[in-house]
N, C-alpha and C positions, 0 to 999 in steps of 0.2 A: 769836543764830546766824541764819545766811543762809537763803535759801530752799532751799538745795540740803545743809542740815544734816542727817545722817544717824546713826542710834545703832543698835546690834545688840548682841546676844549671840552670842559665839563658840562658846562652850561654856559648861557650868554655871560660873557665877560669874567668866566673863571677858567684858569688855565693851569695845567700841569706840565712838568717836565721830569724826566727821569734819564739816567744814564749819561750824565757828565762823567769826566774821565775819573771822579771819584765816586761814580755809581750812586749818587744821592738824588733823591727825589725834592722837589720844591715846586712851589706855584704862585699864583698870584691872581688876585680878584680886581677887577677895574671898577671903581666906584665914582660917582658924580664929584666926590670931593679929592680923587687921586686914586692911587694904587697901593694895596696891601699886599704885601710879600708874605708868603708863608715860607718861612726857613731859607736860608742864602747860602746853602752848600758848604763843603770842607774847605777846598783849595781856592786860592785867589783867583786862579785861572778859570775854575768852574764859575764862581761869583761874578767874573768879568764877562764871561760868556751869557750867562744868565741875565745879567743887568743889559746887556747888548741885545738879546732877544725882547726883552720888556719894552726897551727903547725904540727898537724896530717896528714892535706891533702897537705901541702907543706912543707915537713922537708927542713930545712937548707935554705929557703927563708927569706929574710930580709922585714919587713914592712918599706916602704919607705915613705909612706905619710898616713895620716889620712885626711879625708874628714867630717867635721862636717857640716851637711846639714842645721841645724839651732839651736838656741839658747836653745831650752827647754833641762834640764837636762837630760833627757832618751837618748839623741842623743851625749852626750860629756863627762858625769860623768866617763866614762870608760877609758878616755884617758891617765889618769895616770898609769893605768895598763899597756897601751902599750907603753908608754914612759918609764917606767921603764926597759921594756923588750928591746925595740929599741930606746934609748935616741937620735940617729940621725934622727929619723922619723920626717918629715915636717908636722906640723897641718895647713891644709887649710880649712879657714871659711871666712864667710862674714867680711868686714873690721870694721863693727860695733861690731862684736863679742867680741873682746879683751875689747873695750870700754865697753860694758855691763857687762861683767866679773868683771872689775874695778871697777864698780859703787855697784854691788853686794858686792864685798869683803870689799868696804868702809862701 
Protein backbone atom coordinates (compact mmCIF):
# COMPACT_ATOMS: atom_id res chain seq x y z
CA UNK A 1 0.00 0.00 0.00
CA UNK A 2 1.16 3.54 -0.54
CA UNK A 3 1.72 6.27 2.02
CA UNK A 4 -1.83 7.55 1.51
CA UNK A 5 -3.48 4.22 2.28
CA UNK A 6 -6.54 4.47 4.44
CA UNK A 7 -8.81 1.99 6.13
CA UNK A 8 -11.93 2.62 8.11
CA UNK A 9 -15.16 1.34 9.47
CA UNK A 10 -18.26 2.95 8.00
CA UNK A 11 -20.68 1.14 10.29
CA UNK A 12 -20.80 -2.10 12.24
CA UNK A 13 -19.27 -4.76 9.99
CA UNK A 14 -18.85 -2.38 7.01
CA UNK A 15 -15.28 -1.42 6.04
CA UNK A 16 -13.54 0.58 3.31
CA UNK A 17 -9.99 0.73 1.98
CA UNK A 18 -8.33 3.30 -0.26
CA UNK A 19 -4.83 3.99 -1.44
CA UNK A 20 -3.50 0.62 -2.52
CA UNK A 21 -0.52 1.01 -4.87
CA UNK A 22 -3.03 1.27 -7.70
CA UNK A 23 -4.95 3.95 -5.72
CA UNK A 24 -8.20 2.03 -5.86
CA UNK A 25 -10.98 2.00 -3.30
CA UNK A 26 -12.66 -1.20 -2.17
CA UNK A 27 -14.58 -2.48 0.79
CA UNK A 28 -16.36 -5.35 2.44
CA UNK A 29 -19.34 -6.18 4.60
CA UNK A 30 -19.35 -8.93 7.21
CA UNK A 31 -22.66 -10.81 7.35
CA UNK A 32 -23.87 -13.83 9.27
CA UNK A 33 -23.41 -15.94 6.12
CA UNK A 34 -19.93 -14.64 5.29
CA UNK A 35 -18.17 -11.70 3.70
CA UNK A 36 -19.38 -9.63 0.78
CA UNK A 37 -16.53 -7.85 -1.02
CA UNK A 38 -17.21 -4.68 -2.99
CA UNK A 39 -14.70 -4.39 -5.83
CA UNK A 40 -11.38 -6.25 -5.80
CA UNK A 41 -8.79 -3.67 -6.96
CA UNK A 42 -6.69 -3.59 -10.11
CA UNK A 43 -3.33 -5.21 -9.43
CA UNK A 44 -2.80 -8.75 -8.13
CA UNK A 45 -0.56 -7.36 -5.39
CA UNK A 46 -3.32 -5.00 -4.24
CA UNK A 47 -5.89 -7.81 -4.33
CA UNK A 48 -3.60 -10.01 -2.22
CA UNK A 49 -3.06 -7.17 0.26
CA UNK A 50 -6.80 -6.52 0.45
CA UNK A 51 -7.54 -10.21 0.93
CA UNK A 52 -4.88 -10.42 3.63
CA UNK A 53 -6.45 -7.52 5.52
CA UNK A 54 -9.88 -9.15 5.31
CA UNK A 55 -8.51 -12.46 6.57
CA UNK A 56 -6.69 -10.72 9.44
CA UNK A 57 -9.85 -8.88 10.52
CA UNK A 58 -12.20 -11.83 9.99
CA UNK A 59 -10.24 -15.05 10.55
CA UNK A 60 -12.08 -18.15 9.41
CA UNK A 61 -14.83 -16.24 7.58
CA UNK A 62 -15.55 -17.13 3.95
CA UNK A 63 -15.99 -14.64 1.12
CA UNK A 64 -19.47 -15.53 -0.14
CA UNK A 65 -19.95 -12.83 -2.77
CA UNK A 66 -18.04 -10.23 -4.77
CA UNK A 67 -19.90 -7.20 -6.07
CA UNK A 68 -18.28 -5.47 -9.04
CA UNK A 69 -19.72 -1.97 -9.12
CA UNK A 70 -18.83 -1.35 -12.76
CA UNK A 71 -16.72 -2.53 -15.70
CA UNK A 72 -13.56 -0.47 -15.15
CA UNK A 73 -10.64 -2.86 -14.59
CA UNK A 74 -9.67 -1.27 -11.28
CA UNK A 75 -12.91 -2.65 -9.85
CA UNK A 76 -12.67 -6.28 -11.00
CA UNK A 77 -9.17 -7.34 -12.06
CA UNK A 78 -8.59 -8.62 -8.52
CA UNK A 79 -11.50 -11.08 -8.83
CA UNK A 80 -9.15 -13.89 -9.83
CA UNK A 81 -7.18 -13.57 -6.59
CA UNK A 82 -10.36 -13.83 -4.52
CA UNK A 83 -11.85 -16.68 -6.55
CA UNK A 84 -8.64 -18.72 -6.22
CA UNK A 85 -8.99 -18.51 -2.44
CA UNK A 86 -12.81 -18.73 -2.35
CA UNK A 87 -13.90 -20.65 -5.48
CA UNK A 88 -17.55 -20.80 -4.41
CA UNK A 89 -17.87 -17.02 -4.07
CA UNK A 90 -20.59 -15.59 -6.29
CA UNK A 91 -19.66 -12.66 -8.53
CA UNK A 92 -22.44 -10.10 -8.75
CA UNK A 93 -22.38 -7.50 -11.51
CA UNK A 94 -24.59 -5.82 -14.07
CA UNK A 95 -25.93 -8.21 -16.72
CA UNK A 96 -23.89 -6.43 -19.41
CA UNK A 97 -20.67 -7.00 -17.48
CA UNK A 98 -20.09 -10.55 -18.78
CA UNK A 99 -21.03 -9.48 -22.30
CA UNK A 100 -18.42 -6.70 -22.20
CA UNK A 101 -15.74 -9.04 -20.87
CA UNK A 102 -16.42 -11.49 -23.70
CA UNK A 103 -16.17 -8.66 -26.24
CA UNK A 104 -12.79 -7.61 -24.81
CA UNK A 105 -11.55 -11.21 -24.85
CA UNK A 106 -12.49 -11.59 -28.52
